[in-house]
C-alpha positions in Angstrom: 130.8 106.9 83.8 130.6 105.4 80.3 129.0 102.0 79.9 131.6 99.3 79.2 131.8 98.1 75.6 133.5 95.2 73.8 136.2 97.5 72.7 136.9 98.8 76.2 136.9 95.2 77.6 139.4 94.1 74.8 141.6 97.1 75.6 141.6 96.4 79.4 142.4 92.7 78.8 145.0 93.3 76.1 143.0 91.0 73.8 141.7 91.5 70.3 138.1 92.6 69.8 137.4 89.4 67.9 138.6 87.2 70.8 136.5 89.0 73.4 133.4 88.8 71.2 134.0 85.1 70.5 134.5 84.4 74.2 131.3 86.1 75.2 129.2 84.5 72.5 130.4 81.0 73.4 131.6 80.2 70.0 134.0 77.5 71.2 137.0 79.0 69.4 138.6 80.5 72.5 140.6 78.7 75.2 138.5 78.0 78.3 140.9 79.9 80.5 140.6 83.0 78.3 136.8 82.6 78.3 136.7 82.6 82.1 139.0 85.6 82.2 136.8 87.6 79.7 133.6 86.7 81.5 135.0 87.6 84.9 136.1 91.0 83.5 132.8 91.6 81.8 130.8 90.8 85.0 133.1 93.0 87.1 132.7 95.9 84.6 128.9 95.5 84.4 129.0 94.7 80.7 125.8 93.2 79.3 125.8 91.5 75.9 123.1 92.9 73.6 121.3 89.9 72.1 119.8 92.0 69.3 123.1 93.1 68.1 124.5 89.6 68.3 121.6 88.2 66.4 122.0 90.9 63.7 125.7 90.2 63.2 125.1 86.4 63.2 122.5 86.8 60.4 124.7 89.2 58.5 127.6 86.8 58.6 125.3 83.9 57.6 123.5 85.5 54.8 126.1 88.0 53.5 123.4 90.7 53.5 124.9 93.7 55.2 121.6 95.6 55.2 119.7 93.1 57.3 118.9 94.3 60.8 117.1 91.7 62.8 115.3 88.4 62.9 112.4 87.4 65.1 110.2 84.3 65.3 106.5 83.8 65.2 105.6 80.5 66.9 102.3 78.8 66.3 101.1 75.8 68.4 100.2 72.9 66.2 96.4 72.2 66.6 94.5 69.6 64.7 91.2 70.6 63.0 91.6 74.3 63.7 88.5 76.1 62.5 88.9 78.2 59.3 88.0 81.3 61.3 90.9 80.8 63.6 93.2 80.1 60.6 92.1 83.5 59.2 92.6 85.2 62.6 96.2 83.8 62.9 96.9 84.9 59.3 95.9 88.4 60.1 98.1 88.6 63.2 101.0 87.4 61.2 100.3 90.0 58.5 100.2 92.8 61.1 103.4 91.6 62.6 105.1 91.2 59.2 104.1 94.7 58.1 105.4 96.3 61.4 108.6 94.3 61.3 109.4 95.6 57.9 109.0 99.2 59.1 111.3 98.5 62.1 113.9 96.7 59.9 113.1 93.1 61.0 112.1 89.9 59.3 109.8 87.2 60.6 110.2 83.4 60.5 107.3 81.2 61.4 107.7 78.0 63.4 105.1 75.3 64.2 105.7 73.8 67.7 104.1 70.9 69.5 101.8 68.2 68.1 103.2 67.2 64.7 105.4 70.3 64.7 108.7 70.9 66.3 109.2 69.5 69.8 109.7 72.5 72.1 113.3 71.5 73.1 114.2 71.2 69.4 112.6 74.7 68.8 114.9 76.0 71.5 118.0 74.7 69.7 116.9 76.0 66.3 116.1 79.5 67.6 119.5 79.8 69.4 121.4 78.4 66.4 119.7 81.1 64.2 120.5 83.8 66.6 116.8 84.5 67.2 116.1 86.0 70.6 112.5 87.4 70.0 109.4 85.3 69.9 105.8 86.2 69.2 103.6 83.3 70.3 100.2 83.0 68.5 97.0 82.2 70.4 96.2 78.6 71.2 92.7 77.1 72.0 94.2 75.5 75.1 96.8 77.0 77.4 100.1 76.5 75.6 103.2 75.3 77.5 106.5 76.7 76.3 108.2 76.5 79.7 110.7 74.0 78.1 112.3 76.9 76.2 115.3 78.4 78.0 113.6 81.8 78.4 116.8 83.3 79.9 117.9 83.7 76.2 114.6 85.0 74.8 112.1 87.8 75.0 108.5 86.8 74.3 105.0 88.3 73.6 101.8 86.3 73.6 99.3 87.4 71.1 96.3 86.6 73.3 94.9 87.4 76.7 97.0 85.4 79.1 99.6 82.7 79.2 100.9 81.0 82.4 103.6 78.6 81.2 105.5 80.9 81.2 103.7 84.2 82.2 104.7 86.5 79.4 103.6 90.0 78.4 100.6 89.8 76.1 98.8 91.8 73.4 95.2 90.9 72.7 91.7 92.1 71.7 89.7 93.8 74.5 86.6 91.5 74.5 85.2 93.2 77.5 85.2 96.6 75.8 84.0 95.0 72.6 80.8 93.8 74.3 80.3 97.2 75.8 80.7 98.8 72.4 78.1 96.4 70.9 75.5 96.8 73.7 75.8 100.6 73.6 75.3 100.5 69.8 72.3 98.2 70.2 70.8 100.4 72.9 71.1 103.4 70.5 69.4 101.5 67.8 66.4 100.9 70.1 66.8 97.2 71.0 65.5 96.3 74.5 66.1 92.6 75.0 69.6 91.6 73.9 70.5 87.9 74.3 73.9 86.3 74.3 75.0 82.8 73.4 78.5 81.5 73.9 80.6 78.4 73.7 81.9 78.0 77.2 85.5 77.4 76.0 85.6 80.6 74.0 84.7 82.6 77.1 86.7 80.6 79.7 90.0 81.1 77.9 89.7 84.8 78.2 88.5 84.6 81.8 84.8 85.1 81.0 85.2 88.6 79.7 82.4 88.3 77.1 79.8 87.3 79.7 81.2 89.6 82.4 80.7 92.7 80.2 77.3 91.5 79.2 76.1 91.1 82.7 77.8 94.2 84.0 76.3 96.4 81.3 72.8 95.2 82.1 73.3 95.5 85.9 74.9 98.9 86.0 73.8 100.8 82.9 70.1 100.4 83.4 69.9 100.3 79.6 67.5 97.4 79.1 64.3 96.7 80.8 64.8 92.9 80.7 67.9 90.8 81.3 68.1 87.7 79.2 70.1 84.8 80.6 73.2 83.8 78.7 72.9 80.6 76.6 76.0 78.5 77.1 76.5 75.3 75.2 79.7 73.6 74.0 77.9 72.0 71.0 75.0 74.4 70.5 72.3 73.1 68.1 69.1 74.5 66.6 66.9 72.8 69.1 68.6 74.2 72.2 68.8 77.6 70.6 65.1 77.6 69.6 64.1 76.7 73.2 66.1 79.6 74.6 64.9 81.9 71.9 61.3 81.1 72.5 61.5 81.2 76.3 63.3 84.6 76.7 62.3 86.3 73.4 65.5 88.4 72.8 65.0 91.1 70.1 68.6 91.0 69.2 71.1 88.1 69.5 74.9 88.3 70.0 77.1 85.3 69.3 80.0 84.0 67.3 78.0 81.6 65.0 76.0 83.3 62.2 74.0 80.1 61.6 72.0 81.4 64.5 70.4 83.8 62.0 68.8 80.8 60.2 67.6 79.4 63.6 66.0 82.8 64.4 64.3 82.9 61.0 63.1 79.3 61.4 61.4 80.4 64.6 59.5 83.2 62.8 61.9 86.2 63.3 62.5 88.5 60.3 66.1 89.8 60.4 66.5 92.8 60.6 62.8 93.9 60.5 61.7 92.3 63.8 65.0 91.1 65.3 68.7 91.7 65.0 71.9 89.7 65.1 75.5 90.7 65.9 78.6 88.5 65.3 81.1 88.8 68.1 84.0 88.3 65.7 83.4 89.2 62.0 86.2 86.8 60.9 83.8 84.0 62.0 80.8 85.0 59.9 79.7 83.0 57.0 77.2 85.5 55.7 76.9 89.3 55.7 76.0 90.7 59.1 76.8 93.4 61.7 79.5 92.6 64.2 82.8 93.4 65.9 86.2 93.6 64.3 88.7 92.5 67.0 91.5 93.9 64.9 94.0 91.0 64.8 96.3 92.8 62.4 96.7 95.5 65.0 97.3 92.8 67.6 100.2 91.5 65.5 101.6 94.9 64.8 101.7 95.9 68.5 103.0 92.5 69.6 105.9 92.9 67.2 106.5 96.5 68.3 106.6 95.5 72.0 108.9 92.6 71.3 111.4 94.8 69.5 111.3 97.2 72.4 112.2 94.3 74.8 115.1 93.3 72.6 116.4 96.9 72.4 116.3 97.1 76.2 117.9 93.7 76.6 115.0 92.5 78.7 115.2 88.7 78.2 113.5 86.1 80.2 110.1 85.7 81.9 109.1 89.2 83.2 108.6 89.6 86.9 105.3 91.3 86.3 103.7 90.4 83.0 101.5 93.1 81.4 98.5 92.9 79.1 97.9 95.4 76.2 94.2 95.3 75.1 93.2 96.5 71.7 89.9 98.3 71.2 87.5 96.8 68.8 85.7 98.3 65.8 81.9 98.1 65.3 81.0 96.9 61.8 77.6 97.8 60.4 75.7 95.2 58.5 72.3 94.1 57.2 71.3 92.1 60.4 70.6 95.1 62.5 68.4 98.2 62.0 70.4 101.2 60.8 68.7 103.9 62.9 66.9 104.0 66.2 63.2 104.4 67.0 61.7 107.7 65.7 64.8 108.5 63.7 64.6 109.8 60.1 66.6 108.3 57.3 66.6 110.5 54.2 63.2 111.8 55.1 61.6 108.3 55.6 60.7 107.1 59.1 62.3 103.8 60.0 59.9 101.4 61.7 61.3 99.6 64.7 59.5 96.9 66.8 61.6 96.1 69.8 60.9 93.1 71.9 58.5 90.4 70.6 55.7 92.8 69.5 56.2 91.8 65.9 57.0 88.1 66.6 54.2 85.8 65.6 52.6 84.3 68.7 51.9 81.1 67.0 55.5 80.7 66.0 56.6 81.2 69.6 54.2 78.5 70.8 55.2 76.1 68.0 58.9 76.7 68.7 58.5 76.1 72.5 56.6 72.9 71.8 59.2 71.5 69.5 62.0 72.4 71.9 60.3 71.0 74.9 
């Protein structure tokens, strides 16, 4: 049996196509009795309004552009004093989404919500007035709350690990896999004592996946002879880092803040000759270094692609079972790690490697520990 259409509904009700369309879209131009009649007939026939088609036609009528195909929103939560690294990260997500939208025949509009931006209830009104039914929500440092939106009229994708208010589908970097990639690379390069430092908030918001992978790799892979405890500090400074560095003597350090390289060198390390450093997100580096590219442009591209798929399937509202799509990272070589492992040859020249603290000046270790203690 063929699916009901606007045309078949209009024919069965002996009404014009325009009248049926206006009644179902709630334009207010049709008598209430006729609206009820149309809605009852549509429900009885199993007709479902396609919000994507409605949005397209609304925009076509508004703009006069007959070639325009769709409009979706990127919603960013207003956050004061956002670090420049996160500004760059958000910009890359938007670029990825914009590029993919163009391929699929859509256009993005960006809205700032919360804080000094639009109140959420006002955003709801604007999106509906513009005929926008698809929302890509950008990451927020704290759990965002967009439960005030009437999600029965929207499809949404969160461009981060998890959101609970409401629980939407999400697309995000795979930090767990990223840590595994980094540790495997470091093992191949001959490092034996990797050490990790983290801001607790950065790990907590992704359900501790950085530290979980770090601990799991060391516990199960048997890769490193010594397990270095994770250094966690909300406001890490050089003193706390120096104390940890001297106490546990990691031969390679992983973290988000590249100023740790200076702290390592102040303690006597020579990067990359005696020690290495890996940035967990290369968008956060402020100097050349090895690290991980979490691929935010790909996050934006796939988030947009999944959003369009939801709209095409007419799957609006909060999903009964939200899914997470995790994007694999890319390792980025850099001057803060050795380029080949122990015993390897590079263009006929042996590369010297000194894992552990064998090449770390003993006096520097003692001085550092005294200063930290």
